[in-house]
C-alpha positions in Angstrom: -0.4 0.0 -0.3 1.7 3.2 -0.7 1.5 5.9 2.1 -0.7 8.6 2.0 0.7 12.5 3.1 -0.4 13.1 7.0 -2.2 16.3 5.5 -4.8 14.5 3.5 -5.1 11.2 5.4 -5.8 13.9 8.6 -8.2 15.8 6.1 -9.9 12.5 5.9 -10.6 12.2 8.6 -11.7 15.2 9.3 -14.2 15.2 6.4 -15.4 11.1 8.0 -15.7 12.6 11.1 -18.1 15.3 10.1 -20.5 13.0 8.4 -21.0 11.1 10.6 -21.7 13.7 12.9 -24.4 15.1 11.2 -25.7 12.4 9.5 -26.0 11.3 13.5 -27.2 14.9 15.3 -29.7 14.7 11.6 -30.1 11.9 8.9 -31.2 12.9 5.9 -30.5 11.6 2.4 -28.1 14.4 2.1 -25.7 12.9 4.9 -26.1 9.3 3.9 -24.7 10.1 0.6 -22.0 12.4 2.5 -21.3 10.0 5.5 -21.2 7.3 2.5 -18.5 8.9 0.5 -16.2 10.6 3.2 -16.0 6.0 4.9 -15.3 4.8 0.8 -12.5 7.4 0.8 -10.8 6.7 4.2 -11.5 2.9 3.2 -9.7 3.7 0.1 -6.3 6.3 1.7 -6.3 3.3 3.6 -5.9 0.0 2.0 -9.5 -1.4 3.8 -13.0 -2.7 3.3 -15.0 -1.4 6.6 -14.6 1.8 8.4 -13.7 0.4 11.6 -10.6 -1.5 9.6 -10.4 2.1 7.4 -10.3 4.5 11.1 -7.8 1.4 12.5 -5.5 1.4 9.7 -5.5 5.1 9.7 -4.4 5.4 13.6 -2.1 3.2 13.0 -0.4 5.2 10.6 -0.5 8.2 12.5 2.0 6.8 14.9 3.8 6.4 12.7 4.3 9.6 11.1 4.5 11.1 14.7 7.1 7.9 15.9 8.7 9.1 12.2 9.0 12.6 13.5 9.7 12.2 17.4 13.1 10.5 15.8 13.5 13.8 13.5 13.8 15.4 16.4 16.5 13.6 18.0 18.8 12.9 15.4 17.5 17.3 14.9 19.1 17.4 18.5 21.9 15.0 17.6 22.9 17.3 14.6 22.6 20.7 17.4 24.4 19.6 20.0 
C-alpha cells in the first residue's frame, strides 16, 4: 500500500468525522450520501474494506507519522549539539 501524506489522511479523517456527526444528529439522504462518500474515501486511502478497519489503519498510520517526527527531532538535537 502506498502511504498517504499525513495532511491528506488528517483531512479525510476530519471529513469522515464531520459526516458521521451530521448524520448522527439529523439523518437525511444528503447526510447518508456524504457519510458513504467519506467512508469510501477513508477506506481507499487506508486500503481497508470497512470503516472500522480504516479507522484502525488510520490510527496506526498516525502513530507512524508521530514516531517518525520524534525520530527526526532527536536527530536534529544530536546535530545541533
